[in-house]
A tleap script that builds the chain and sets N, CA, C and O, in Angstrom:
source leaprc.protein.ff14SB
mol = sequence {
  NMET ALA TYR PRO THR SER VAL ASN ASP GLN
  ILE THR ASP ALA VAL THR GLN SER ASN VAL
  LYS VAL VAL ALA GLU ALA PRO ALA MET ALA
  LEU GLY SER VAL TYR GLN THR MET ALA HIE
  SER THR GLY ILE LEU PHE GLU ASN SER ILE
  ALA ALA GLN GLN GLN GLN ASN THR LEU THR
  GLN ALA ALA THR ASN GLN GLY VAL MET GLN
  ILE TYR SER VAL ASP THR THR ALA ALA ALA
  GLY ALA THR GLU LYS VAL ALA GLN THR GLY
  VAL ALA ASP ASN LEU THR SER LEU LEU THR
  ILE LEU SER ALA PHE ARG CGLN
}
set mol.1.N position { -16.988 5.367 61.731 }
set mol.1.CA position { -16.826 6.093 62.928 }
set mol.1.C position { -15.205 6.286 62.783 }
set mol.1.O position { -14.447 5.410 62.368 }
set mol.2.N position { -14.795 7.680 63.229 }
set mol.2.CA position { -13.279 7.949 63.295 }
set mol.2.C position { -12.602 7.309 64.242 }
set mol.2.O position { -13.111 6.652 65.150 }
set mol.3.N position { -11.114 7.538 63.998 }
set mol.3.CA position { -10.363 7.102 65.094 }
set mol.3.C position { -10.563 7.852 66.471 }
set mol.3.O position { -10.732 9.071 66.440 }
set mol.4.N position { -10.552 7.205 67.632 }
set mol.4.CA position { -10.604 8.229 68.892 }
set mol.4.C position { -9.353 9.146 69.030 }
set mol.4.O position { -8.203 8.721 69.140 }
set mol.5.N position { -9.773 10.657 69.008 }
set mol.5.CA position { -8.677 11.341 69.040 }
set mol.5.C position { -9.208 12.370 70.109 }
set mol.5.O position { -10.349 12.225 70.548 }
set mol.6.N position { -8.447 13.355 70.516 }
set mol.6.CA position { -8.475 14.333 71.826 }
set mol.6.C position { -9.891 15.483 71.260 }
set mol.6.O position { -10.536 16.226 71.999 }
set mol.7.N position { -10.040 15.329 69.951 }
set mol.7.CA position { -11.065 16.320 69.022 }
set mol.7.C position { -12.510 15.599 69.041 }
set mol.7.O position { -12.447 14.392 68.809 }
set mol.8.N position { -13.672 16.069 69.252 }
set mol.8.CA position { -14.887 15.304 69.519 }
set mol.8.C position { -15.298 14.992 67.988 }
set mol.8.O position { -15.139 15.725 67.012 }
set mol.9.N position { -15.872 13.697 68.045 }
set mol.9.CA position { -16.055 12.503 66.932 }
set mol.9.C position { -16.957 13.582 66.194 }
set mol.9.O position { -16.481 13.886 65.100 }
set mol.10.N position { -17.992 14.157 66.476 }
set mol.10.CA position { -18.761 15.022 65.734 }
set mol.10.C position { -17.976 15.906 64.668 }
set mol.10.O position { -18.189 16.060 63.466 }
set mol.11.N position { -16.962 16.455 65.534 }
set mol.11.CA position { -15.962 17.600 64.576 }
set mol.11.C position { -15.369 16.689 63.520 }
set mol.11.O position { -15.835 16.688 62.381 }
set mol.12.N position { -14.335 15.900 63.874 }
set mol.12.CA position { -13.876 14.932 62.784 }
set mol.12.C position { -14.826 14.265 61.728 }
set mol.12.O position { -14.579 14.150 60.527 }
set mol.13.N position { -15.829 13.893 62.311 }
set mol.13.CA position { -16.640 13.467 61.227 }
set mol.13.C position { -17.065 14.241 60.147 }
set mol.13.O position { -16.988 13.796 59.002 }
set mol.14.N position { -17.656 15.732 60.470 }
set mol.14.CA position { -17.801 16.665 59.760 }
set mol.14.C position { -16.672 17.280 58.916 }
set mol.14.O position { -16.781 17.861 57.836 }
set mol.15.N position { -15.511 17.018 59.671 }
set mol.15.CA position { -14.799 17.409 58.332 }
set mol.15.C position { -14.240 16.196 57.597 }
set mol.15.O position { -13.438 16.357 56.677 }
set mol.16.N position { -14.605 15.104 57.942 }
set mol.16.CA position { -14.373 14.133 57.003 }
set mol.16.C position { -15.232 14.147 56.267 }
set mol.16.O position { -14.746 14.166 55.136 }
set mol.17.N position { -16.488 14.150 56.228 }
set mol.17.CA position { -17.517 14.819 55.284 }
set mol.17.C position { -17.160 15.276 54.232 }
set mol.17.O position { -17.147 14.848 53.077 }
set mol.18.N position { -16.769 16.494 54.868 }
set mol.18.CA position { -16.338 17.583 54.087 }
set mol.18.C position { -15.649 17.131 52.856 }
set mol.18.O position { -15.957 17.153 51.664 }
set mol.19.N position { -14.529 16.678 53.578 }
set mol.19.CA position { -13.582 16.232 52.639 }
set mol.19.C position { -13.833 15.299 51.335 }
set mol.19.O position { -13.428 15.446 50.182 }
set mol.20.N position { -14.597 14.345 51.881 }
set mol.20.CA position { -15.076 13.267 51.197 }
set mol.20.C position { -16.089 14.256 49.898 }
set mol.20.O position { -15.874 14.309 48.687 }
set mol.21.N position { -17.126 14.903 50.647 }
set mol.21.CA position { -17.662 15.791 49.597 }
set mol.21.C position { -16.829 16.217 48.602 }
set mol.21.O position { -17.081 15.746 47.493 }
set mol.22.N position { -15.777 17.081 48.691 }
set mol.22.CA position { -14.943 18.256 48.167 }
set mol.22.C position { -14.463 17.173 46.938 }
set mol.22.O position { -14.794 17.299 45.759 }
set mol.23.N position { -13.602 16.073 47.489 }
set mol.23.CA position { -13.115 15.103 46.744 }
set mol.23.C position { -14.020 14.162 45.639 }
set mol.23.O position { -13.588 13.801 44.544 }
set mol.24.N position { -15.209 13.889 46.116 }
set mol.24.CA position { -16.051 13.281 45.042 }
set mol.24.C position { -16.857 14.514 44.018 }
set mol.24.O position { -17.482 14.140 43.025 }
set mol.25.N position { -16.782 15.687 44.306 }
set mol.25.CA position { -17.239 16.645 43.154 }
set mol.25.C position { -15.973 17.303 42.427 }
set mol.25.O position { -16.095 18.276 41.682 }
set mol.26.N position { -14.939 16.785 42.663 }
set mol.26.CA position { -13.565 16.978 41.950 }
set mol.26.C position { -13.974 16.958 40.426 }
set mol.26.O position { -14.019 17.937 39.681 }
set mol.27.N position { -14.304 15.454 40.067 }
set mol.27.CA position { -14.583 15.344 38.799 }
set mol.27.C position { -15.517 15.761 38.012 }
set mol.27.O position { -15.599 15.772 36.784 }
set mol.28.N position { -16.223 16.108 38.843 }
set mol.28.CA position { -17.564 16.781 38.076 }
set mol.28.C position { -17.105 18.467 37.824 }
set mol.28.O position { -17.347 18.848 36.678 }
set mol.29.N position { -16.784 19.002 38.295 }
set mol.29.CA position { -16.144 20.333 38.837 }
set mol.29.C position { -15.262 20.756 37.524 }
set mol.29.O position { -15.282 21.780 36.842 }
set mol.30.N position { -14.406 19.451 37.434 }
set mol.30.CA position { -13.058 19.424 36.080 }
set mol.30.C position { -13.730 19.244 34.907 }
set mol.30.O position { -13.479 20.042 34.004 }
set mol.31.N position { -14.574 18.329 34.702 }
set mol.31.CA position { -15.582 17.828 33.704 }
set mol.31.C position { -16.200 19.034 33.340 }
set mol.31.O position { -16.001 19.320 32.159 }
set mol.32.N position { -17.084 20.067 34.152 }
set mol.32.CA position { -17.541 21.191 34.056 }
set mol.32.C position { -16.894 22.143 33.344 }
set mol.32.O position { -17.275 22.612 32.271 }
set mol.33.N position { -15.769 22.468 34.032 }
set mol.33.CA position { -14.874 23.451 33.354 }
set mol.33.C position { -14.184 23.164 32.029 }
set mol.33.O position { -13.990 24.098 31.251 }
set mol.34.N position { -13.766 21.808 31.698 }
set mol.34.CA position { -13.474 21.208 30.284 }
set mol.34.C position { -14.937 21.649 29.600 }
set mol.34.O position { -14.795 22.410 28.643 }
set mol.35.N position { -15.824 21.425 29.811 }
set mol.35.CA position { -17.179 21.688 28.578 }
set mol.35.C position { -17.115 23.053 28.569 }
set mol.35.O position { -17.111 23.473 27.411 }
set mol.36.N position { -17.051 24.146 29.618 }
set mol.36.CA position { -17.101 25.384 29.137 }
set mol.36.C position { -16.093 26.043 28.246 }
set mol.36.O position { -16.210 26.949 27.420 }
set mol.37.N position { -14.738 25.098 28.780 }
set mol.37.CA position { -13.695 25.909 27.670 }
set mol.37.C position { -13.866 25.442 26.267 }
set mol.37.O position { -13.741 26.250 25.347 }
set mol.38.N position { -14.115 24.321 26.064 }
set mol.38.CA position { -14.856 23.848 24.843 }
set mol.38.C position { -15.693 24.421 24.012 }
set mol.38.O position { -15.511 24.465 22.796 }
set mol.39.N position { -17.012 25.066 24.816 }
set mol.39.CA position { -18.046 25.624 24.441 }
set mol.39.C position { -17.643 27.242 24.126 }
set mol.39.O position { -18.278 27.972 23.365 }
set mol.40.N position { -16.494 27.608 24.856 }
set mol.40.CA position { -16.034 28.846 24.885 }
set mol.40.C position { -14.994 28.824 23.347 }
set mol.40.O position { -15.163 29.726 22.527 }
set mol.41.N position { -14.136 27.917 23.136 }
set mol.41.CA position { -13.419 27.879 21.896 }
set mol.41.C position { -14.113 27.618 20.889 }
set mol.41.O position { -13.964 28.303 19.876 }
set mol.42.N position { -15.081 26.518 20.924 }
set mol.42.CA position { -16.418 26.334 19.457 }
set mol.42.C position { -16.670 27.790 19.289 }
set mol.42.O position { -16.318 28.325 18.238 }
set mol.43.N position { -17.281 28.520 20.282 }
set mol.43.CA position { -17.839 29.821 19.966 }
set mol.43.C position { -16.667 31.320 19.176 }
set mol.43.O position { -17.055 32.201 18.409 }
set mol.44.N position { -15.441 31.148 19.650 }
set mol.44.CA position { -14.321 31.661 19.065 }
set mol.44.C position { -14.312 31.088 17.462 }
set mol.44.O position { -14.400 31.810 16.469 }
set mol.45.N position { -14.201 29.813 17.463 }
set mol.45.CA position { -13.986 29.427 16.286 }
set mol.45.C position { -15.170 29.813 15.214 }
set mol.45.O position { -14.904 30.075 14.041 }
set mol.46.N position { -16.410 29.819 15.702 }
set mol.46.CA position { -17.047 30.046 14.587 }
set mol.46.C position { -17.579 31.621 14.374 }
set mol.46.O position { -18.332 31.976 13.467 }
set mol.47.N position { -17.072 32.403 15.318 }
set mol.47.CA position { -17.057 33.837 15.230 }
set mol.47.C position { -15.775 34.376 14.235 }
set mol.47.O position { -15.745 35.381 13.524 }
set mol.48.N position { -14.686 33.292 14.459 }
set mol.48.CA position { -13.458 33.527 12.906 }
set mol.48.C position { -14.029 33.178 11.933 }
set mol.48.O position { -14.034 34.008 11.025 }
set mol.49.N position { -14.664 32.001 11.702 }
set mol.49.CA position { -15.179 31.567 10.293 }
set mol.49.C position { -16.033 32.775 9.700 }
set mol.49.O position { -15.798 33.325 8.624 }
set mol.50.N position { -17.199 33.140 10.694 }
set mol.50.CA position { -17.952 34.314 10.351 }
set mol.50.C position { -17.100 35.502 9.606 }
set mol.50.O position { -17.452 35.899 8.495 }
set mol.51.N position { -16.246 35.907 10.112 }
set mol.51.CA position { -15.446 37.007 10.232 }
set mol.51.C position { -14.584 36.729 8.779 }
set mol.51.O position { -14.475 37.671 7.994 }
set mol.52.N position { -14.089 35.650 8.511 }
set mol.52.CA position { -13.007 35.061 7.425 }
set mol.52.C position { -14.138 35.190 6.127 }
set mol.52.O position { -13.789 35.644 5.037 }
set mol.53.N position { -15.501 34.736 6.398 }
set mol.53.CA position { -16.464 34.647 5.072 }
set mol.53.C position { -16.847 36.377 5.005 }
set mol.53.O position { -17.103 36.885 3.913 }
set mol.54.N position { -16.854 37.004 5.974 }
set mol.54.CA position { -17.645 38.655 5.625 }
set mol.54.C position { -16.259 39.099 4.618 }
set mol.54.O position { -16.263 39.580 3.484 }
set mol.55.N position { -15.097 38.734 5.514 }
set mol.55.CA position { -13.965 39.388 4.349 }
set mol.55.C position { -13.752 38.821 2.951 }
set mol.55.O position { -13.464 39.448 1.931 }
set mol.56.N position { -13.941 37.580 3.094 }
set mol.56.CA position { -14.076 37.136 1.590 }
set mol.56.C position { -15.195 37.514 0.890 }
set mol.56.O position { -14.992 37.399 -0.319 }
set mol.57.N position { -16.268 37.908 1.150 }
set mol.57.CA position { -17.275 38.326 0.489 }
set mol.57.C position { -17.105 39.954 0.161 }
set mol.57.O position { -17.526 40.536 -0.839 }
set mol.58.N position { -16.478 40.441 1.119 }
set mol.58.CA position { -15.834 41.915 0.501 }
set mol.58.C position { -14.836 41.968 -0.690 }
set mol.58.O position { -14.938 42.711 -1.666 }
set mol.59.N position { -13.805 41.015 -0.442 }
set mol.59.CA position { -12.938 40.789 -1.785 }
set mol.59.C position { -13.642 40.623 -2.797 }
set mol.59.O position { -13.689 41.376 -3.770 }
set mol.60.N position { -14.281 39.547 -2.623 }
set mol.60.CA position { -15.237 39.067 -3.993 }
set mol.60.C position { -15.584 40.551 -4.763 }
set mol.60.O position { -15.032 40.895 -5.808 }
set mol.61.N position { -16.646 41.391 -4.014 }
set mol.61.CA position { -17.436 42.521 -4.512 }
set mol.61.C position { -16.364 43.381 -4.845 }
set mol.61.O position { -16.650 44.032 -5.850 }
set mol.62.N position { -15.290 43.628 -4.414 }
set mol.62.CA position { -14.286 44.411 -4.419 }
set mol.62.C position { -13.569 44.176 -6.109 }
set mol.62.O position { -13.322 45.058 -6.932 }
set mol.63.N position { -13.398 42.927 -6.216 }
set mol.63.CA position { -12.818 41.980 -7.549 }
set mol.63.C position { -13.645 42.323 -8.568 }
set mol.63.O position { -13.231 42.703 -9.664 }
set mol.64.N position { -15.154 42.176 -8.181 }
set mol.64.CA position { -16.229 42.208 -9.159 }
set mol.64.C position { -16.412 43.709 -9.684 }
set mol.64.O position { -16.639 44.011 -10.856 }
set mol.65.N position { -16.264 44.656 -8.537 }
set mol.65.CA position { -16.366 45.861 -9.158 }
set mol.65.C position { -15.138 46.558 -10.064 }
set mol.65.O position { -15.220 47.354 -11.000 }
set mol.66.N position { -13.952 45.941 -9.414 }
set mol.66.CA position { -12.742 46.397 -10.441 }
set mol.66.C position { -12.867 45.955 -12.026 }
set mol.66.O position { -12.539 46.675 -12.969 }
set mol.67.N position { -13.516 44.362 -12.143 }
set mol.67.CA position { -13.986 43.940 -13.411 }
set mol.67.C position { -14.506 44.434 -14.294 }
set mol.67.O position { -14.184 44.452 -15.482 }
set mol.68.N position { -16.012 45.216 -13.377 }
set mol.68.CA position { -17.001 45.973 -14.266 }
set mol.68.C position { -16.035 47.046 -14.446 }
set mol.68.O position { -15.943 47.273 -15.652 }
set mol.69.N position { -15.406 47.673 -13.881 }
set mol.69.CA position { -14.773 49.164 -13.958 }
set mol.69.C position { -13.727 49.054 -15.163 }
set mol.69.O position { -13.396 50.059 -15.791 }
set mol.70.N position { -13.323 48.036 -15.396 }
set mol.70.CA position { -12.509 47.590 -16.508 }
set mol.70.C position { -13.248 47.468 -17.717 }
set mol.70.O position { -12.811 47.917 -18.777 }
set mol.71.N position { -14.438 46.837 -17.614 }
set mol.71.CA position { -14.825 46.666 -18.792 }
set mol.71.C position { -15.655 48.025 -19.735 }
set mol.71.O position { -15.904 48.062 -20.940 }
set mol.72.N position { -15.946 49.073 -18.642 }
set mol.72.CA position { -16.693 50.142 -18.968 }
set mol.72.C position { -15.748 51.133 -19.575 }
set mol.72.O position { -16.024 51.968 -20.436 }
set mol.73.N position { -14.490 50.899 -18.947 }
set mol.73.CA position { -13.487 51.980 -19.419 }
set mol.73.C position { -12.765 51.532 -20.497 }
set mol.73.O position { -11.807 52.241 -20.808 }
set mol.74.N position { -12.957 50.589 -21.122 }
set mol.74.CA position { -12.122 49.774 -22.381 }
set mol.74.C position { -13.012 50.603 -23.694 }
set mol.74.O position { -14.200 50.460 -23.985 }
set mol.75.N position { -11.982 51.495 -24.343 }
set mol.75.CA position { -12.481 52.173 -25.670 }
set mol.75.C position { -13.286 51.282 -26.517 }
set mol.75.O position { -12.831 50.140 -26.582 }
set mol.76.N position { -14.211 51.471 -27.090 }
set mol.76.CA position { -14.999 50.596 -27.917 }
set mol.76.C position { -14.363 50.226 -29.152 }
set mol.76.O position { -14.340 49.063 -29.556 }
set mol.77.N position { -13.826 51.239 -29.781 }
set mol.77.CA position { -13.030 50.995 -31.058 }
set mol.77.C position { -12.109 50.028 -30.773 }
set mol.77.O position { -12.208 48.917 -31.294 }
set mol.78.N position { -11.007 50.366 -29.827 }
set mol.78.CA position { -9.952 49.514 -29.317 }
set mol.78.C position { -10.447 48.382 -29.223 }
set mol.78.O position { -9.927 47.489 -29.891 }
set mol.79.N position { -11.445 48.115 -28.484 }
set mol.79.CA position { -11.873 46.812 -28.409 }
set mol.79.C position { -12.371 46.055 -29.549 }
set mol.79.O position { -12.096 44.869 -29.734 }
set mol.80.N position { -13.146 46.793 -30.349 }
set mol.80.CA position { -13.334 46.070 -31.527 }
set mol.80.C position { -12.349 45.459 -32.313 }
set mol.80.O position { -12.590 44.405 -32.902 }
set mol.81.N position { -11.012 46.146 -32.396 }
set mol.81.CA position { -9.814 45.924 -33.006 }
set mol.81.C position { -9.182 44.754 -32.539 }
set mol.81.O position { -8.515 43.974 -33.220 }
set mol.82.N position { -9.479 44.666 -31.113 }
set mol.82.CA position { -8.442 43.435 -30.532 }
set mol.82.C position { -9.294 42.233 -30.543 }
set mol.82.O position { -8.773 41.146 -30.294 }
set mol.83.N position { -10.764 42.333 -30.851 }
set mol.83.CA position { -11.683 41.265 -30.770 }
set mol.83.C position { -11.375 40.477 -32.081 }
set mol.83.O position { -11.183 39.264 -32.164 }
set mol.84.N position { -11.365 41.502 -33.207 }
set mol.84.CA position { -10.920 41.052 -34.661 }
set mol.84.C position { -9.831 40.402 -34.574 }
set mol.84.O position { -9.800 39.243 -34.987 }
set mol.85.N position { -8.750 40.976 -34.043 }
set mol.85.CA position { -7.151 40.401 -33.926 }
set mol.85.C position { -7.164 38.742 -32.581 }
set mol.85.O position { -6.186 38.001 -32.483 }
set mol.86.N position { -8.014 38.613 -32.044 }
set mol.86.CA position { -8.223 37.675 -31.390 }
set mol.86.C position { -8.791 36.486 -32.105 }
set mol.86.O position { -8.363 35.352 -32.323 }
set mol.87.N position { -10.241 37.321 -32.485 }
set mol.87.CA position { -11.032 36.161 -33.345 }
set mol.87.C position { -10.703 35.733 -34.826 }
set mol.87.O position { -11.266 34.840 -35.459 }
set mol.88.N position { -9.520 36.673 -35.317 }
set mol.88.CA position { -9.374 36.193 -36.772 }
set mol.88.C position { -10.519 36.559 -37.897 }
set mol.88.O position { -10.547 35.974 -38.980 }
set mol.89.N position { -11.421 37.542 -37.547 }
set mol.89.CA position { -12.209 37.393 -38.244 }
set mol.89.C position { -12.261 37.911 -39.872 }
set mol.89.O position { -13.061 37.613 -40.759 }
set mol.90.N position { -11.049 38.829 -39.891 }
set mol.90.CA position { -10.770 39.435 -41.355 }
set mol.90.C position { -9.997 38.398 -42.110 }
set mol.90.O position { -9.802 38.693 -43.289 }
set mol.91.N position { -9.516 37.264 -41.710 }
set mol.91.CA position { -8.871 36.480 -42.456 }
set mol.91.C position { -9.371 36.005 -43.427 }
set mol.91.O position { -8.462 35.640 -44.172 }
set mol.92.N position { -10.704 35.720 -44.011 }
set mol.92.CA position { -11.711 35.666 -44.961 }
set mol.92.C position { -11.333 36.536 -45.978 }
set mol.92.O position { -10.955 36.159 -47.087 }
set mol.93.N position { -11.468 38.190 -45.465 }
set mol.93.CA position { -11.310 39.233 -46.512 }
set mol.93.C position { -9.987 39.206 -47.191 }
set mol.93.O position { -9.715 39.388 -48.378 }
set mol.94.N position { -9.205 38.931 -46.142 }
set mol.94.CA position { -7.551 38.995 -46.580 }
set mol.94.C position { -7.281 38.121 -47.756 }
set mol.94.O position { -6.562 38.447 -48.701 }
set mol.95.N position { -7.913 36.980 -47.629 }
set mol.95.CA position { -7.708 35.650 -48.586 }
set mol.95.C position { -8.013 36.261 -49.755 }
set mol.95.O position { -7.236 36.369 -50.704 }
set mol.96.N position { -9.456 36.784 -49.696 }
set mol.96.CA position { -10.070 37.304 -50.980 }
set mol.96.C position { -9.332 38.378 -51.352 }
set mol.96.O position { -9.445 38.649 -52.548 }
set mol.97.N position { -8.848 38.850 -50.928 }
set mol.97.CA position { -8.214 40.059 -51.716 }
set mol.97.C position { -6.931 39.629 -51.853 }
set mol.97.O position { -6.429 40.406 -52.665 }
set mol.98.N position { -6.155 38.865 -51.534 }
set mol.98.CA position { -4.964 37.937 -51.723 }
set mol.98.C position { -5.192 37.368 -53.473 }
set mol.98.O position { -4.607 37.669 -54.513 }
set mol.99.N position { -6.221 36.512 -53.190 }
set mol.99.CA position { -6.760 35.994 -54.579 }
set mol.99.C position { -6.927 36.771 -55.354 }
set mol.99.O position { -6.280 36.655 -56.395 }
set mol.100.N position { -7.954 38.021 -55.193 }
set mol.100.CA position { -7.843 38.849 -56.507 }
set mol.100.C position { -6.464 39.265 -56.732 }
set mol.100.O position { -6.274 39.263 -57.948 }
set mol.101.N position { -5.570 39.569 -56.190 }
set mol.101.CA position { -4.020 40.170 -56.562 }
set mol.101.C position { -3.606 39.404 -57.478 }
set mol.101.O position { -3.421 39.867 -58.603 }
set mol.102.N position { -3.352 37.959 -57.177 }
set mol.102.CA position { -2.933 36.862 -57.779 }
set mol.102.C position { -3.464 36.420 -58.919 }
set mol.102.O position { -2.864 35.702 -59.718 }
set mol.103.N position { -4.653 36.842 -59.050 }
set mol.103.CA position { -5.624 36.612 -60.244 }
set mol.103.C position { -5.428 37.755 -61.647 }
set mol.103.O position { -5.855 37.761 -62.802 }
set mol.104.N position { -4.469 38.746 -60.759 }
set mol.104.CA position { -4.604 39.890 -61.466 }
set mol.104.C position { -3.148 39.806 -62.455 }
set mol.104.O position { -2.948 40.245 -63.587 }
set mol.105.N position { -2.044 38.884 -61.301 }
set mol.105.CA position { -1.184 38.761 -62.057 }
set mol.105.C position { -0.975 37.854 -63.149 }
set mol.105.O position { -0.033 37.931 -63.937 }
set mol.106.N position { -2.235 36.662 -63.173 }
set mol.106.CA position { -2.015 35.868 -64.071 }
set mol.106.C position { -2.442 36.505 -65.553 }
set mol.106.O position { -2.065 36.117 -66.658 }
set mol.107.N position { -3.125 37.335 -65.310 }
set mol.107.CA position { -3.462 37.975 -66.639 }
set mol.107.C position { -2.442 38.869 -67.827 }
set mol.107.O position { -2.942 39.310 -68.862 }
savepdb mol mol.pdb
quit
């Protein structure tokens, strides 16, 4: 029961009950707001990660396309010569030729 005032007791009780109800619901409302904010932030996080994955896939496809274009644009004769230089497959032929020339000088 409220303190005796010039206001009707039923009115003061109703106002007190309203205040108690608001104060009691405040933590629940605050937590609800926090949960909604966290859910929204998590949704944006996933949206950003998906966008980054899509951009990475686009870059990967572009890099692969450029590599294939470079492979197809190389002249085959130049490629064979470069492969021989890198692999040094002509060394045995060079040594055989050198050995033949040296044996010709011995005679």
